All heavy atoms as a GROMACS GRO file, in nm:
protein
  556
    1CYS      N    1   0.082  -0.119   0.000
    1CYS     CA    2   0.000   0.000   0.000
    1CYS      C    3   0.087   0.126   0.000
    1CYS      O    4   0.069   0.213  -0.083
    1CYS     CB    5  -0.090  -0.001   0.119
    1CYS     SG    6  -0.198   0.143   0.133
    2TYR      N    7   0.180   0.135   0.094
    2TYR     CA    8   0.267   0.252   0.100
    2TYR      C    9   0.363   0.257  -0.016
    2TYR      O   10   0.392   0.363  -0.071
    2TYR     CB   11   0.344   0.257   0.233
    2TYR     CG   12   0.255   0.277   0.353
    2TYR    CD1   13   0.234   0.175   0.444
    2TYR    CD2   14   0.190   0.398   0.372
    2TYR    CE1   15   0.151   0.193   0.553
    2TYR    CE2   16   0.107   0.418   0.480
    2TYR     CZ   17   0.088   0.314   0.571
    2TYR     OH   18   0.006   0.333   0.677
    3MET      N   19   0.414   0.139  -0.057
    3MET     CA   20   0.505   0.136  -0.171
    3MET      C   21   0.433   0.180  -0.297
    3MET      O   22   0.487   0.255  -0.379
    3MET     CB   23   0.563  -0.004  -0.191
    3MET     CG   24   0.669  -0.006  -0.300
    3MET     SD   25   0.751  -0.163  -0.320
    3MET     CE   26   0.626  -0.258  -0.403
    4ASN      N   27   0.309   0.139  -0.315
    4ASN     CA   28   0.230   0.177  -0.430
    4ASN      C   29   0.212   0.330  -0.435
    4ASN      O   30   0.226   0.390  -0.541
    4ASN     CB   31   0.094   0.108  -0.427
    4ASN     CG   32   0.012   0.142  -0.550
    4ASN    OD1   33   0.062   0.148  -0.661
    4ASN    ND2   34  -0.117   0.165  -0.529
    5THR      N   35   0.187   0.390  -0.322
    5THR     CA   36   0.171   0.536  -0.316
    5THR      C   37   0.300   0.607  -0.356
    5THR      O   38   0.297   0.701  -0.435
    5THR     CB   39   0.129   0.580  -0.174
    5THR    OG1   40   0.008   0.512  -0.140
    5THR    CG2   41   0.109   0.727  -0.166
    6ALA      N   42   0.412   0.558  -0.304
    6ALA     CA   43   0.541   0.620  -0.336
    6ALA      C   44   0.573   0.604  -0.485
    6ALA      O   45   0.618   0.698  -0.552
    6ALA     CB   46   0.651   0.557  -0.252
    7ILE      N   47   0.546   0.485  -0.540
    7ILE     CA   48   0.571   0.462  -0.683
    7ILE      C   49   0.484   0.553  -0.768
    7ILE      O   50   0.532   0.611  -0.866
    7ILE     CB   51   0.548   0.313  -0.718
    7ILE    CG1   52   0.659   0.226  -0.658
    7ILE    CG2   53   0.543   0.294  -0.870
    7ILE    CD1   54   0.633   0.076  -0.668
    8GLN      N   55   0.358   0.569  -0.731
    8GLN     CA   56   0.269   0.655  -0.808
    8GLN      C   57   0.316   0.801  -0.804
    8GLN      O   58   0.316   0.869  -0.906
    8GLN     CB   59   0.126   0.644  -0.755
    8GLN     CG   60   0.059   0.517  -0.798
    8GLN     CD   61  -0.088   0.515  -0.760
    8GLN    OE1   62  -0.155   0.618  -0.767
    8GLN    NE2   63  -0.139   0.400  -0.721
    9CYS      N   64   0.358   0.846  -0.688
    9CYS     CA   65   0.406   0.985  -0.678
    9CYS      C   66   0.531   1.006  -0.762
    9CYS      O   67   0.540   1.102  -0.838
    9CYS     CB   68   0.436   1.020  -0.531
    9CYS     SG   69   0.288   1.039  -0.431
   10LEU      N   70   0.629   0.916  -0.747
   10LEU     CA   71   0.753   0.931  -0.823
   10LEU      C   72   0.732   0.912  -0.973
   10LEU      O   73   0.798   0.977  -1.054
   10LEU     CB   74   0.857   0.831  -0.772
   10LEU     CG   75   0.908   0.858  -0.630
   10LEU    CD1   76   0.997   0.744  -0.583
   10LEU    CD2   77   0.983   0.990  -0.624
   11SER      N   78   0.640   0.825  -1.010
   11SER     CA   79   0.617   0.800  -1.153
   11SER      C   80   0.540   0.914  -1.221
   11SER      O   81   0.526   0.912  -1.343
   11SER     CB   82   0.545   0.667  -1.175
   11SER     OG   83   0.411   0.675  -1.134
   12HIS      N   84   0.495   1.009  -1.144
   12HIS     CA   85   0.428   1.126  -1.201
   12HIS      C   86   0.512   1.252  -1.182
   12HIS      O   87   0.459   1.364  -1.178
   12HIS     CB   88   0.288   1.143  -1.142
   12HIS     CG   89   0.192   1.043  -1.200
   12HIS    ND1   90   0.179   0.916  -1.148
   12HIS    CD2   91   0.111   1.051  -1.306
   12HIS    CE1   92   0.089   0.851  -1.221
   12HIS    NE2   93   0.047   0.929  -1.316
   13THR      N   94   0.643   1.233  -1.169
   13THR     CA   95   0.738   1.342  -1.161
   13THR      C   96   0.810   1.346  -1.295
   13THR      O   97   0.902   1.268  -1.319
   13THR     CB   98   0.837   1.320  -1.045
   13THR    OG1   99   0.763   1.295  -0.926
   13THR    CG2  100   0.929   1.439  -1.027
   14PRO      N  101   0.766   1.430  -1.388
   14PRO     CA  102   0.814   1.426  -1.527
   14PRO      C  103   0.966   1.429  -1.545
   14PRO      O  104   1.020   1.352  -1.624
   14PRO     CB  105   0.749   1.549  -1.591
   14PRO     CG  106   0.629   1.578  -1.508
   14PRO     CD  107   0.666   1.535  -1.368
   15THR      N  108   1.034   1.512  -1.471
   15THR     CA  109   1.180   1.522  -1.487
   15THR      C  110   1.247   1.392  -1.446
   15THR      O  111   1.338   1.342  -1.515
   15THR     CB  112   1.235   1.639  -1.403
   15THR    OG1  113   1.166   1.758  -1.439
   15THR    CG2  114   1.384   1.656  -1.426
   16LEU      N  115   1.204   1.333  -1.336
   16LEU     CA  116   1.259   1.206  -1.289
   16LEU      C  117   1.230   1.094  -1.388
   16LEU      O  118   1.318   1.016  -1.422
   16LEU     CB  119   1.203   1.170  -1.152
   16LEU     CG  120   1.247   1.035  -1.095
   16LEU    CD1  121   1.398   1.033  -1.071
   16LEU    CD2  122   1.172   1.006  -0.967
   17VAL      N  123   1.108   1.087  -1.436
   17VAL     CA  124   1.070   0.983  -1.531
   17VAL      C  125   1.153   0.993  -1.658
   17VAL      O  126   1.209   0.894  -1.707
   17VAL     CB  127   0.918   0.989  -1.565
   17VAL    CG1  128   0.883   0.896  -1.679
   17VAL    CG2  129   0.836   0.957  -1.442
   18GLN      N  130   1.166   1.111  -1.711
   18GLN     CA  131   1.247   1.132  -1.833
   18GLN      C  132   1.393   1.091  -1.810
   18GLN      O  133   1.455   1.026  -1.894
   18GLN     CB  134   1.238   1.277  -1.878
   18GLN     CG  135   1.295   1.302  -2.013
   18GLN     CD  136   1.217   1.230  -2.124
   18GLN    OE1  137   1.098   1.203  -2.111
   18GLN    NE2  138   1.284   1.197  -2.231
   19PHE      N  139   1.448   1.127  -1.696
   19PHE     CA  140   1.586   1.095  -1.660
   19PHE      C  141   1.607   0.943  -1.655
   19PHE      O  142   1.710   0.892  -1.698
   19PHE     CB  143   1.617   1.158  -1.524
   19PHE     CG  144   1.758   1.143  -1.477
   19PHE    CD1  145   1.864   1.201  -1.545
   19PHE    CD2  146   1.784   1.072  -1.362
   19PHE    CE1  147   1.994   1.188  -1.499
   19PHE    CE2  148   1.915   1.059  -1.314
   19PHE     CZ  149   2.019   1.117  -1.384
   20LEU      N  150   1.507   0.871  -1.604
   20LEU     CA  151   1.522   0.727  -1.588
   20LEU      C  152   1.487   0.648  -1.713
   20LEU      O  153   1.558   0.552  -1.747
   20LEU     CB  154   1.438   0.678  -1.469
   20LEU     CG  155   1.481   0.731  -1.334
   20LEU    CD1  156   1.386   0.686  -1.225
   20LEU    CD2  157   1.623   0.687  -1.302
   21ILE      N  158   1.382   0.684  -1.785
   21ILE     CA  159   1.345   0.602  -1.902
   21ILE      C  160   1.437   0.624  -2.021
   21ILE      O  161   1.440   0.542  -2.112
   21ILE     CB  162   1.197   0.619  -1.942
   21ILE    CG1  163   1.166   0.759  -1.990
   21ILE    CG2  164   1.104   0.577  -1.830
   21ILE    CD1  165   1.025   0.775  -2.047
   22THR      N  166   1.516   0.731  -2.018
   22THR     CA  167   1.613   0.753  -2.125
   22THR      C  168   1.751   0.697  -2.088
   22THR      O  169   1.847   0.713  -2.165
   22THR     CB  170   1.628   0.903  -2.158
   22THR    OG1  171   1.675   0.970  -2.041
   22THR    CG2  172   1.499   0.961  -2.206
   23ASP      N  173   1.763   0.636  -1.972
   23ASP     CA  174   1.887   0.579  -1.921
   23ASP      C  175   1.996   0.684  -1.896
   23ASP      O  176   2.113   0.650  -1.882
   23ASP     CB  177   1.941   0.470  -2.014
   23ASP     CG  178   1.854   0.346  -2.016
   23ASP    OD1  179   1.782   0.323  -1.918
   23ASP    OD2  180   1.858   0.271  -2.116
   24ALA      N  181   1.959   0.810  -1.884
   24ALA     CA  182   2.056   0.916  -1.857
   24ALA      C  183   2.118   0.900  -1.718
   24ALA      O  184   2.230   0.945  -1.696
   24ALA     CB  185   1.989   1.052  -1.868
   25TYR      N  186   2.050   0.834  -1.629
   25TYR     CA  187   2.097   0.814  -1.491
   25TYR      C  188   2.217   0.721  -1.482
   25TYR      O  189   2.294   0.728  -1.387
   25TYR     CB  190   1.985   0.758  -1.404
   25TYR     CG  191   1.953   0.614  -1.434
   25TYR    CD1  192   2.013   0.513  -1.361
   25TYR    CD2  193   1.867   0.579  -1.537
   25TYR    CE1  194   1.986   0.380  -1.389
   25TYR    CE2  195   1.841   0.448  -1.566
   25TYR     CZ  196   1.900   0.348  -1.492
   25TYR     OH  197   1.875   0.216  -1.520
   26LYS      N  198   2.236   0.635  -1.580
   26LYS     CA  199   2.336   0.528  -1.570
   26LYS      C  200   2.478   0.579  -1.549
   26LYS      O  201   2.557   0.515  -1.481
   26LYS     CB  202   2.328   0.436  -1.691
   26LYS     CG  203   2.205   0.348  -1.686
   26LYS     CD  204   2.207   0.244  -1.794
   26LYS     CE  205   2.085   0.154  -1.776
   26LYS     NZ  206   2.088   0.041  -1.866
   27LYS      N  207   2.510   0.694  -1.605
   27LYS     CA  208   2.646   0.744  -1.589
   27LYS      C  209   2.671   0.801  -1.448
   27LYS      O  210   2.784   0.829  -1.413
   27LYS     CB  211   2.678   0.849  -1.694
   27LYS     CG  212   2.597   0.975  -1.688
   27LYS     CD  213   2.635   1.069  -1.801
   27LYS     CE  214   2.548   1.193  -1.799
   27LYS     NZ  215   2.578   1.279  -1.912
   28PHE      N  216   2.566   0.813  -1.366
   28PHE     CA  217   2.580   0.866  -1.231
   28PHE      C  218   2.580   0.757  -1.124
   28PHE      O  219   2.590   0.788  -1.005
   28PHE     CB  220   2.467   0.964  -1.202
   28PHE     CG  221   2.471   1.086  -1.288
   28PHE    CD1  222   2.387   1.098  -1.398
   28PHE    CD2  223   2.559   1.189  -1.263
   28PHE    CE1  224   2.390   1.210  -1.480
   28PHE    CE2  225   2.564   1.300  -1.343
   28PHE     CZ  226   2.480   1.311  -1.452
   29ILE      N  227   2.569   0.631  -1.162
   29ILE     CA  228   2.569   0.523  -1.063
   29ILE      C  229   2.708   0.506  -1.005
   29ILE      O  230   2.807   0.491  -1.077
   29ILE     CB  231   2.521   0.391  -1.127
   29ILE    CG1  232   2.375   0.402  -1.170
   29ILE    CG2  233   2.537   0.275  -1.029
   29ILE    CD1  234   2.324   0.282  -1.248
   30ASN      N  235   2.716   0.508  -0.873
   30ASN     CA  236   2.843   0.491  -0.803
   30ASN      C  237   2.864   0.342  -0.778
   30ASN      O  238   2.805   0.284  -0.688
   30ASN     CB  239   2.842   0.568  -0.671
   30ASN     CG  240   2.972   0.557  -0.596
   30ASN    OD1  241   3.063   0.486  -0.637
   30ASN    ND2  242   2.980   0.627  -0.484
   31LYS      N  243   2.949   0.279  -0.857
   31LYS     CA  244   2.974   0.137  -0.844
   31LYS      C  245   3.093   0.107  -0.752
   31LYS      O  246   3.128  -0.009  -0.733
   31LYS     CB  247   2.997   0.075  -0.981
   31LYS     CG  248   2.873   0.083  -1.068
   31LYS     CD  249   2.894   0.018  -1.200
   31LYS     CE  250   2.763   0.029  -1.279
   31LYS     NZ  251   2.774  -0.028  -1.412
   32GLU      N  252   3.151   0.208  -0.694
   32GLU     CA  253   3.265   0.190  -0.604
   32GLU      C  254   3.225   0.182  -0.457
   32GLU      O  255   3.305   0.140  -0.374
   32GLU     CB  256   3.366   0.302  -0.626
   32GLU     CG  257   3.425   0.300  -0.766
   32GLU     CD  258   3.519   0.416  -0.791
   32GLU    OE1  259   3.566   0.478  -0.695
   32GLU    OE2  260   3.544   0.443  -0.910
   33ASN      N  261   3.105   0.222  -0.424
   33ASN     CA  262   3.059   0.219  -0.285
   33ASN      C  263   3.018   0.076  -0.250
   33ASN      O  264   2.918   0.025  -0.297
   33ASN     CB  265   2.941   0.316  -0.270
   33ASN     CG  266   2.894   0.324  -0.128
   33ASN    OD1  267   2.934   0.250  -0.040
   33ASN    ND2  268   2.804   0.419  -0.103
   34ARG      N  269   3.094   0.014  -0.165
   34ARG     CA  270   3.070  -0.126  -0.130
   34ARG      C  271   2.942  -0.149  -0.051
   34ARG      O  272   2.889  -0.260  -0.049
   34ARG     CB  273   3.189  -0.183  -0.054
   34ARG     CG  274   3.312  -0.190  -0.137
   34ARG     CD  275   3.426  -0.250  -0.060
   34ARG     NE  276   3.548  -0.239  -0.139
   34ARG     CZ  277   3.666  -0.266  -0.094
   34ARG    NH1  278   3.680  -0.307   0.030
   34ARG    NH2  279   3.770  -0.253  -0.171
   35SER      N  280   2.894  -0.047   0.017
   35SER     CA  281   2.773  -0.064   0.098
   35SER      C  282   2.646  -0.030   0.020
   35SER      O  283   2.537  -0.032   0.075
   35SER     CB  284   2.781   0.023   0.223
   35SER     OG  285   2.783   0.160   0.189
   36SER      N  286   2.658   0.000  -0.109
   36SER     CA  287   2.542   0.035  -0.190
   36SER      C  288   2.489  -0.088  -0.262
   36SER      O  289   2.544  -0.198  -0.252
   36SER     CB  290   2.577   0.143  -0.292
   36SER     OG  291   2.652   0.088  -0.398
   37THR      N  292   2.383  -0.069  -0.338
   37THR     CA  293   2.326  -0.179  -0.418
   37THR      C  294   2.392  -0.186  -0.555
   37THR      O  295   2.349  -0.264  -0.640
   37THR     CB  296   2.174  -0.162  -0.436
   37THR    OG1  297   2.149  -0.044  -0.512
   37THR    CG2  298   2.102  -0.159  -0.304
   38MET      N  299   2.495  -0.106  -0.579
   38MET     CA  300   2.568  -0.103  -0.706
   38MET      C  301   2.475  -0.074  -0.824
   38MET      O  302   2.492  -0.124  -0.933
   38MET     CB  303   2.643  -0.234  -0.730
   38MET     CG  304   2.742  -0.269  -0.624
   38MET     SD  305   2.872  -0.146  -0.620
   38MET     CE  306   2.973  -0.210  -0.492
   39GLY      N  307   2.373   0.006  -0.798
   39GLY     CA  308   2.282   0.046  -0.905
   39GLY      C  309   2.163  -0.044  -0.923
   39GLY      O  310   2.077  -0.017  -1.006
   40GLN      N  311   2.154  -0.153  -0.847
   40GLN     CA  312   2.043  -0.246  -0.865
   40GLN      C  313   1.907  -0.180  -0.836
   40GLN      O  314   1.810  -0.204  -0.909
   40GLN     CB  315   2.058  -0.368  -0.776
   40GLN     CG  316   2.168  -0.461  -0.820
   40GLN     CD  317   2.180  -0.580  -0.725
   40GLN    OE1  318   2.153  -0.567  -0.604
   40GLN    NE2  319   2.221  -0.692  -0.779
   41ALA      N  320   1.901  -0.099  -0.733
   41ALA     CA  321   1.774  -0.036  -0.696
   41ALA      C  322   1.727   0.062  -0.803
   41ALA      O  323   1.611   0.058  -0.845
   41ALA     CB  324   1.786   0.033  -0.560
   42ILE      N  325   1.816   0.149  -0.849
   42ILE     CA  326   1.776   0.247  -0.949
   42ILE      C  327   1.748   0.180  -1.084
   42ILE      O  328   1.658   0.220  -1.157
   42ILE     CB  329   1.880   0.362  -0.962
   42ILE    CG1  330   1.821   0.479  -1.039
   42ILE    CG2  331   2.008   0.314  -1.026
   42ILE    CD1  332   1.709   0.550  -0.970
   43ASN      N  333   1.824   0.075  -1.116
   43ASN     CA  334   1.798   0.002  -1.240
   43ASN      C  335   1.660  -0.064  -1.237
   43ASN      O  336   1.586  -0.060  -1.334
   43ASN     CB  337   1.906  -0.104  -1.266
   43ASN     CG  338   2.035  -0.045  -1.315
   43ASN    OD1  339   2.038   0.058  -1.379
   43ASN    ND2  340   2.145  -0.110  -1.281
   44ALA      N  341   1.626  -0.124  -1.123
   44ALA     CA  342   1.494  -0.188  -1.110
   44ALA      C  343   1.382  -0.085  -1.117
   44ALA      O  344   1.278  -0.109  -1.179
   44ALA     CB  345   1.488  -0.266  -0.978
   45PHE      N  346   1.404   0.031  -1.054
   45PHE     CA  347   1.301   0.135  -1.061
   45PHE      C  348   1.286   0.191  -1.202
   45PHE      O  349   1.175   0.214  -1.249
   45PHE     CB  350   1.330   0.248  -0.961
   45PHE     CG  351   1.219   0.345  -0.949
   45PHE    CD1  352   1.096   0.306  -0.899
   45PHE    CD2  353   1.235   0.477  -0.987
   45PHE    CE1  354   0.991   0.395  -0.887
   45PHE    CE2  355   1.130   0.568  -0.977
   45PHE     CZ  356   1.008   0.526  -0.928
   46ALA      N  357   1.399   0.207  -1.271
   46ALA     CA  358   1.394   0.255  -1.409
   46ALA      C  359   1.320   0.156  -1.498
   46ALA      O  360   1.238   0.196  -1.583
   46ALA     CB  361   1.535   0.279  -1.462
   47GLU      N  362   1.344   0.028  -1.479
   47GLU     CA  363   1.273  -0.074  -1.558
   47GLU      C  364   1.124  -0.071  -1.528
   47GLU      O  365   1.042  -0.088  -1.617
   47GLU     CB  366   1.332  -0.212  -1.532
   47GLU     CG  367   1.468  -0.232  -1.593
   47GLU     CD  368   1.470  -0.206  -1.743
   47GLU    OE1  369   1.381  -0.255  -1.816
   47GLU    OE2  370   1.560  -0.132  -1.788
   48LEU      N  371   1.089  -0.050  -1.401
   48LEU     CA  372   0.948  -0.038  -1.364
   48LEU      C  373   0.884   0.080  -1.434
   48LEU      O  374   0.774   0.068  -1.491
   48LEU     CB  375   0.935  -0.025  -1.212
   48LEU     CG  376   0.795  -0.002  -1.156
   48LEU    CD1  377   0.702  -0.118  -1.190
   48LEU    CD2  378   0.802   0.020  -1.007
   49LEU      N  379   0.951   0.194  -1.434
   49LEU     CA  380   0.896   0.312  -1.501
   49LEU      C  381   0.883   0.291  -1.651
   49LEU      O  382   0.786   0.335  -1.712
   49LEU     CB  383   0.982   0.435  -1.472
   49LEU     CG  384   0.976   0.490  -1.330
   49LEU    CD1  385   1.064   0.613  -1.319
   49LEU    CD2  386   0.835   0.522  -1.288
   50LYS      N  387   0.979   0.223  -1.709
   50LYS     CA  388   0.970   0.193  -1.853
   50LYS      C  389   0.850   0.107  -1.884
   50LYS      O  390   0.779   0.129  -1.982
   50LYS     CB  391   1.098   0.124  -1.902
   50LYS     CG  392   1.216   0.216  -1.909
   50LYS     CD  393   1.342   0.139  -1.945
   50LYS     CE  394   1.464   0.226  -1.933
   50LYS     NZ  395   1.588   0.152  -1.956
   51ARG      N  396   0.822   0.009  -1.797
   51ARG     CA  397   0.704  -0.075  -1.818
   51ARG      C  398   0.578   0.005  -1.798
   51ARG      O  399   0.479  -0.016  -1.869
   51ARG     CB  400   0.708  -0.196  -1.724
   51ARG     CG  401   0.814  -0.295  -1.765
   51ARG     CD  402   0.816  -0.427  -1.691
   51ARG     NE  403   0.715  -0.453  -1.594
   51ARG     CZ  404   0.738  -0.480  -1.466
   51ARG    NH1  405   0.862  -0.484  -1.419
   51ARG    NH2  406   0.638  -0.506  -1.383
   52LEU      N  407   0.578   0.099  -1.703
   52LEU     CA  408   0.459   0.181  -1.680
   52LEU      C  409   0.431   0.276  -1.796
   52LEU      O  410   0.317   0.293  -1.837
   52LEU     CB  411   0.476   0.263  -1.551
   52LEU     CG  412   0.459   0.191  -1.420
   52LEU    CD1  413   0.505   0.279  -1.304
   52LEU    CD2  414   0.314   0.149  -1.401
   53TRP      N  415   0.535   0.344  -1.846
   53TRP     CA  416   0.517   0.451  -1.943
   53TRP      C  417   0.539   0.409  -2.088
   53TRP      O  418   0.484   0.471  -2.179
   53TRP     CB  419   0.605   0.570  -1.909
   53TRP     CG  420   0.563   0.635  -1.782
   53TRP    CD1  421   0.627   0.633  -1.664
   53TRP    CD2  422   0.443   0.710  -1.761
   53TRP    NE1  423   0.555   0.702  -1.569
   53TRP    CE2  424   0.441   0.751  -1.627
   53TRP    CE3  425   0.336   0.746  -1.843
   53TRP    CZ2  426   0.338   0.825  -1.573
   53TRP    CZ3  427   0.234   0.821  -1.788
   53TRP    CH2  428   0.236   0.860  -1.654
   54LEU      N  429   0.621   0.307  -2.110
   54LEU     CA  430   0.651   0.269  -2.248
   54LEU      C  431   0.593   0.133  -2.286
   54LEU      O  432   0.586   0.100  -2.404
   54LEU     CB  433   0.803   0.265  -2.270
   54LEU     CG  434   0.880   0.394  -2.236
   54LEU    CD1  435   1.028   0.371  -2.250
   54LEU    CD2  436   0.831   0.507  -2.323
   55GLY      N  437   0.552   0.056  -2.189
   55GLY     CA  438   0.500  -0.077  -2.214
   55GLY      C  439   0.355  -0.074  -2.259
   55GLY      O  440   0.286   0.027  -2.249
   56SER      N  441   0.311  -0.185  -2.311
   56SER     CA  442   0.173  -0.193  -2.359
   56SER      C  443   0.084  -0.274  -2.264
   56SER      O  444  -0.031  -0.299  -2.294
   56SER     CB  445   0.170  -0.256  -2.498
   56SER     OG  446   0.225  -0.387  -2.492
   57ASP      N  447   0.140  -0.315  -2.150
   57ASP     CA  448   0.063  -0.392  -2.052
   57ASP      C  449  -0.044  -0.305  -1.987
   57ASP      O  450  -0.022  -0.187  -1.962
   57ASP     CB  451   0.154  -0.448  -1.943
   57ASP     CG  452   0.257  -0.544  -1.997
   57ASP    OD1  453   0.239  -0.596  -2.108
   57ASP    OD2  454   0.358  -0.566  -1.927
   58SER      N  455  -0.158  -0.365  -1.961
   58SER     CA  456  -0.265  -0.289  -1.896
   58SER      C  457  -0.242  -0.279  -1.746
   58SER      O  458  -0.293  -0.190  -1.680
   58SER     CB  459  -0.400  -0.352  -1.925
   58SER     OG  460  -0.404  -0.485  -1.876
   59SER      N  461  -0.163  -0.373  -1.689
   59SER     CA  462  -0.129  -0.364  -1.547
   59SER      C  463   0.018  -0.404  -1.529
   59SER      O  464   0.070  -0.487  -1.603
   59SER     CB  465  -0.220  -0.454  -1.464
   59SER     OG  466  -0.195  -0.590  -1.496
   60VAL      N  467   0.080  -0.343  -1.432
   60VAL     CA  468   0.221  -0.366  -1.406
   60VAL      C  469   0.238  -0.393  -1.257
   60VAL      O  470   0.183  -0.319  -1.175
   60VAL     CB  471   0.306  -0.244  -1.447
   60VAL    CG1  472   0.450  -0.261  -1.409
   60VAL    CG2  473   0.292  -0.216  -1.596
   61THR      N  474   0.310  -0.497  -1.224
   61THR     CA  475   0.339  -0.526  -1.084
   61THR      C  476   0.484  -0.491  -1.055
   61THR      O  477   0.572  -0.518  -1.138
   61THR     CB  478   0.313  -0.673  -1.049
   61THR    OG1  479   0.398  -0.754  -1.130
   61THR    CG2  480   0.169  -0.711  -1.071
   62PRO      N  481   0.511  -0.432  -0.940
   62PRO     CA  482   0.648  -0.392  -0.907
   62PRO      C  483   0.728  -0.505  -0.841
   62PRO      O  484   0.813  -0.482  -0.756
   62PRO     CB  485   0.627  -0.276  -0.811
   62PRO     CG  486   0.501  -0.311  -0.741
   62PRO     CD  487   0.415  -0.378  -0.847
   63ARG      N  488   0.702  -0.628  -0.878
   63ARG     CA  489   0.762  -0.746  -0.814
   63ARG      C  490   0.917  -0.738  -0.812
   63ARG      O  491   0.979  -0.758  -0.708
   63ARG     CB  492   0.715  -0.873  -0.884
   63ARG     CG  493   0.754  -1.000  -0.814
   63ARG     CD  494   0.687  -1.122  -0.880
   63ARG     NE  495   0.542  -1.112  -0.866
   63ARG     CZ  496   0.456  -1.107  -0.971
   63ARG    NH1  497   0.501  -1.112  -1.093
   63ARG    NH2  498   0.328  -1.099  -0.950
   64ASP      N  499   0.979  -0.713  -0.928
   64ASP     CA  500   1.125  -0.707  -0.936
   64ASP      C  501   1.181  -0.594  -0.852
   64ASP      O  502   1.280  -0.611  -0.780
   64ASP     CB  503   1.172  -0.695  -1.080
   64ASP     CG  504   1.136  -0.816  -1.164
   64ASP    OD1  505   1.118  -0.926  -1.105
   64ASP    OD2  506   1.124  -0.801  -1.287
   65PHE      N  507   1.118  -0.479  -0.859
   65PHE     CA  508   1.161  -0.363  -0.781
   65PHE      C  509   1.150  -0.394  -0.631
   65PHE      O  510   1.243  -0.366  -0.555
   65PHE     CB  511   1.078  -0.240  -0.817
   65PHE     CG  512   1.110  -0.119  -0.736
   65PHE    CD1  513   1.235  -0.059  -0.742
   65PHE    CD2  514   1.014  -0.063  -0.654
   65PHE    CE1  515   1.265   0.053  -0.667
   65PHE    CE2  516   1.042   0.050  -0.579
   65PHE     CZ  517   1.168   0.106  -0.585
   66LYS      N  518   1.041  -0.452  -0.591
   66LYS     CA  519   1.019  -0.486  -0.450
   66LYS      C  520   1.124  -0.585  -0.400
   66LYS      O  521   1.176  -0.569  -0.289
   66LYS     CB  522   0.880  -0.544  -0.430
   66LYS     CG  523   0.846  -0.574  -0.287
   66LYS     CD  524   0.703  -0.625  -0.274
   66LYS     CE  525   0.668  -0.652  -0.131
   66LYS     NZ  526   0.687  -0.791  -0.093
   67SER      N  527   1.159  -0.683  -0.479
   67SER     CA  528   1.258  -0.780  -0.433
   67SER      C  529   1.395  -0.719  -0.419
   67SER      O  530   1.470  -0.757  -0.330
   67SER     CB  531   1.262  -0.903  -0.525
   67SER     OG  532   1.306  -0.868  -0.653
   68VAL      N  533   1.429  -0.621  -0.501
   68VAL     CA  534   1.558  -0.552  -0.486
   68VAL      C  535   1.558  -0.469  -0.358
   68VAL      O  536   1.657  -0.467  -0.284
   68VAL     CB  537   1.589  -0.463  -0.609
   68VAL    CG1  538   1.707  -0.372  -0.582
   68VAL    CG2  539   1.614  -0.548  -0.731
   69ILE      N  540   1.448  -0.403  -0.331
   69ILE     CA  541   1.438  -0.318  -0.211
   69ILE      C  542   1.442  -0.403  -0.085
   69ILE      O  543   1.502  -0.365   0.015
   69ILE     CB  544   1.310  -0.232  -0.215
   69ILE    CG1  545   1.311  -0.139  -0.334
   69ILE    CG2  546   1.293  -0.153  -0.085
   69ILE    CD1  547   1.427  -0.043  -0.339
   70GLU      N  548   1.378  -0.519  -0.090
   70GLU     CA  549   1.377  -0.606   0.028
   70GLU      C  550   1.516  -0.655   0.057
   70GLU      O  551   1.560  -0.678   0.163
   70GLU     CB  552   1.286  -0.726   0.006
   70GLU     CG  553   1.142  -0.690   0.005
   70GLU     CD  554   1.050  -0.808  -0.024
   70GLU    OE1  555   1.091  -0.902  -0.091
   70GLU    OE2  556   0.937  -0.803   0.022
   0.00000   0.00000   0.00000
């Protein structure tokens, strides 16, 4: 419930959506920080946004994104 609300809010932020669905964010991922997810979280969120905005599915589940966050 709370995750759905956060996803909906972020997915309706045009600048963020454009930044992620065009893969512009990839050059900013810090892969040297050992305590980070090495970009897994942002990659999963970007893929979710691509499915929401560019996909033809009538419904999208955030299963992959949720498993990375967990």
